C-alpha positions in Angstrom: -19.8 29.0 -172.1 -21.4 27.9 -168.8 -20.4 29.3 -165.4 -17.7 27.4 -163.5 -20.2 27.2 -160.6 -22.3 25.0 -162.8 -19.5 22.4 -162.9 -18.4 22.7 -159.3 -21.8 22.8 -157.7 -21.7 19.3 -156.1 -18.3 20.0 -154.5 -19.4 23.4 -153.2 -22.6 22.0 -151.7 -20.6 19.2 -150.0 -18.6 22.0 -148.2 -21.9 23.6 -147.1 -22.3 26.3 -149.7 -25.8 27.4 -150.8 -25.6 27.5 -154.6 -28.5 29.1 -156.5 -29.0 29.7 -160.2 -30.7 33.0 -160.8 -32.9 33.8 -163.8 -30.8 35.4 -166.5 -33.2 38.2 -167.3 -34.8 39.0 -164.0 -32.1 37.8 -161.5 -34.8 36.1 -159.4 -34.1 33.0 -157.3 -35.4 31.4 -154.1 -33.8 29.9 -151.0 -35.7 27.5 -148.8 -35.1 27.5 -145.0 -34.6 23.7 -145.0 -31.9 23.9 -147.6 -30.2 26.8 -145.8 -30.2 24.9 -142.4 -28.9 21.7 -144.1 -26.0 23.6 -145.7 -25.3 25.4 -142.4 -24.8 22.0 -140.7 -22.5 20.9 -143.5 -20.5 24.1 -143.2 -20.1 23.6 -139.4 -18.8 20.1 -140.0 -16.1 21.7 -142.1 -15.2 24.2 -139.3 -16.9 27.1 -141.0 -19.4 29.5 -139.3 -22.0 29.0 -142.0 -22.7 28.8 -145.7 -21.8 31.4 -148.2 -24.6 32.3 -150.7 -23.4 31.6 -154.3 -25.6 33.0 -157.0 -24.8 32.4 -160.7 -26.3 32.7 -164.1 -25.3 29.7 -166.2 -26.7 31.0 -169.5 -25.0 34.4 -169.4 -22.0 33.1 -171.4 -19.5 34.3 -168.8 -17.6 31.6 -166.9 -17.2 33.8 -163.7 -20.6 35.3 -163.8 -21.2 34.6 -160.1 -21.4 36.3 -156.7 -20.1 34.8 -153.5 -22.1 36.6 -150.7 -20.4 35.8 -147.4 -22.4 34.0 -144.7 -22.3 37.0 -142.4 -23.9 39.2 -145.0 -26.5 36.6 -146.3 -27.5 35.7 -142.8 -28.6 39.3 -142.1 -30.9 39.1 -145.1 -32.4 35.7 -144.6 -34.5 36.2 -141.4 -37.9 35.2 -140.2 -39.2 38.7 -141.1 -38.2 38.3 -144.8 -39.7 34.9 -145.3 -42.5 34.6 -147.9 -45.4 32.3 -147.0 -47.3 31.1 -150.1 -51.0 30.7 -149.5 -51.4 28.8 -152.8 -48.7 26.1 -152.4 -48.2 26.3 -148.6 -44.4 26.7 -149.1 -42.1 29.0 -147.1 -39.1 30.5 -148.8 -37.0 33.6 -149.3 -37.6 35.3 -152.6 -34.5 37.2 -153.8 -33.4 39.2 -156.8 -29.8 39.9 -157.8 -29.5 42.4 -160.6 -26.6 44.8 -161.5 -24.8 44.0 -158.3 -27.8 44.8 -156.1 -29.3 42.0 -153.9 -32.9 42.4 -152.7 -34.9 40.1 -150.6 -38.7 40.4 -150.4 -40.2 42.1 -147.3 -36.9 44.0 -146.7 -36.7 47.6 -148.0 -33.9 48.6 -150.3 -31.2 46.5 -151.8 -27.7 45.5 -150.7 -24.7 46.3 -153.0 -22.8 43.0 -153.4 -20.8 44.0 -156.5 -17.6 43.6 -154.5 -18.3 39.8 -154.3 -18.6 39.4 -158.1 -16.4 36.6 -159.6 -14.4 36.0 -156.5 -12.7 32.6 -156.0 -14.7 29.6 -154.9 -13.8 27.3 -152.0 -13.0 24.4 -154.2 -10.9 26.3 -156.8 -7.2 25.5 -156.7 -7.7 21.8 -156.5 -5.9 20.4 -159.6 -8.1 17.2 -159.6 -11.2 19.3 -159.9 -9.9 21.2 -162.9 -8.5 18.1 -164.5 -4.9 19.4 -164.5 -2.1 16.8 -164.4 1.5 17.8 -163.7 4.5 15.5 -164.4 7.4 15.6 -162.0 10.9 16.0 -163.2 14.3 17.4 -162.3 14.7 21.1 -161.7 17.0 21.3 -164.7 14.6 19.6 -167.0 11.8 21.9 -165.8 13.8 25.0 -166.5 14.9 23.8 -169.9 11.4 22.8 -171.0 9.5 25.5 -169.3 7.5 25.8 -166.0 3.9 24.8 -165.8 1.8 27.9 -165.0 -1.9 28.5 -164.7 -2.7 25.9 -162.0 -5.5 27.4 -159.9 -5.1 27.4 -156.1 -7.4 28.3 -153.3 -6.8 31.7 -151.7 -8.5 33.8 -149.0 -9.8 37.0 -150.4 -11.3 40.0 -148.7 -12.9 42.3 -151.2 -14.4 45.8 -150.5 -17.5 46.6 -152.4 -17.3 49.0 -155.3 -20.4 50.6 -156.8 -20.8 49.7 -160.5 -23.2 52.6 -160.9 -20.6 55.1 -159.7 -18.0 53.5 -162.0 -20.2 53.9 -165.1 -21.1 57.5 -164.1 -17.4 58.3 -163.7 -16.4 56.8 -167.1 -19.3 58.5 -168.9 -18.3 61.9 -167.4 -14.6 61.4 -168.3 -15.5 61.1 -172.0 -12.6 58.9 -172.8 -9.9 61.2 -171.3 -7.3 60.1 -168.8 -7.4 62.7 -166.0 -3.7 62.2 -165.3 -1.9 62.2 -168.6 -4.7 63.8 -170.6 -4.7 61.2 -173.4 -8.0 60.9 -175.3 -8.4 57.2 -175.5 -11.8 57.5 -177.3 -9.8 58.5 -180.4 -7.3 55.6 -180.2 -7.6 52.5 -182.3 -11.2 53.2 -183.2 -12.4 53.5 -179.6 -10.8 50.2 -178.4 -8.4 52.4 -176.3 -11.3 53.1 -174.0 -10.8 49.6 -172.5 -7.6 50.8 -170.7 -9.5 53.4 -168.6 -9.9 52.6 -165.0 -11.8 54.3 -162.1 -9.5 55.5 -159.3 -10.6 56.3 -155.8 -8.8 59.5 -154.8 -9.0 58.4 -151.2 -7.7 54.8 -151.2 -10.6 52.4 -150.7 -8.3 49.7 -149.5 -7.1 51.8 -146.6 -10.6 52.6 -145.3 -11.2 51.0 -141.9 -15.0 51.4 -142.1 -17.4 51.8 -145.1 -18.0 55.4 -146.1 -20.1 57.3 -148.7 -18.4 57.8 -152.1 -19.5 60.6 -154.4 -18.7 61.0 -158.1 -16.2 63.8 -157.1 -14.2 61.2 -155.1 -13.4 59.3 -158.3 -11.0 60.0 -161.1 -10.7 58.1 -164.4 -7.2 57.3 -165.4 -5.5 54.9 -167.9 -3.9 51.7 -166.7 -0.4 53.1 -166.9 -1.2 56.2 -164.8 -3.1 54.1 -162.3 -0.1 51.8 -161.9 2.1 54.9 -161.3 -0.4 56.4 -158.8 -0.2 53.2 -156.8 3.5 52.5 -157.1 3.5 52.8 -153.3 0.5 50.6 -152.3 0.3 52.4 -148.9 0.4 55.9 -150.2 -1.2 56.7 -153.5 0.0 59.7 -155.4 -2.5 62.6 -155.3 -4.0 63.5 -158.7 -2.4 67.0 -158.7 1.0 65.4 -158.2 0.7 62.9 -161.0 -0.5 65.7 -163.3 2.5 67.8 -162.3 4.8 64.9 -163.0 3.4 64.5 -166.5 3.6 68.3 -167.2 7.2 68.3 -166.0 8.2 65.3 -168.2 6.5 66.7 -171.3 8.2 70.1 -170.7 11.6 68.4 -170.5 11.0 66.5 -173.7 
């Protein structure tokens, strides 16, 4: 299955997005200054500050295997200092690698964690004509009797805070299949399929952070989907881990 970016590329570029297909194995791709400047002008014509950098891997088999790196982030990476000048071909370009949620540009030390931009909605998503969805109009009574059409995509504005996939994998490995709230061993359930319900919880709510901060493995807890939902039953004040454990202990004692 090809990436949805593959099918929407023309529409995205018309809006001023820079769309690049990365190598499936290495994650390498290149951006040329002329293309970046051209898309920047297109974005400005649509009232946007600049182009987002969209990177996808069409042969990965995952329809949403793409990253939408915001203009403000990409613009900090694509500078004169990070340009590569080819002595052989005489070309000038930015050489980049996106692998495991880490974006690196040649001539710039280190890599930027862009995992929080993975699979986020594209600008053109939500337009029914793009997705080929047709909806017939009818009376409200007919619609209720026959069912309501659902699944129509719409464009939304999304602000996502980055989450480290490396920390997530470390936390899941350390948990060994146990939910740290209810104590259920999901590694033993349904031949190991139960492991899929485990989620990584930030003890200090990431959504409430006003500025980025360092997260260590001790700041994370692995809980099942049910416990995670109960922990965040109040979206503005998550239940502390010791409280959810005490609630479970009380309920089990009452039973």
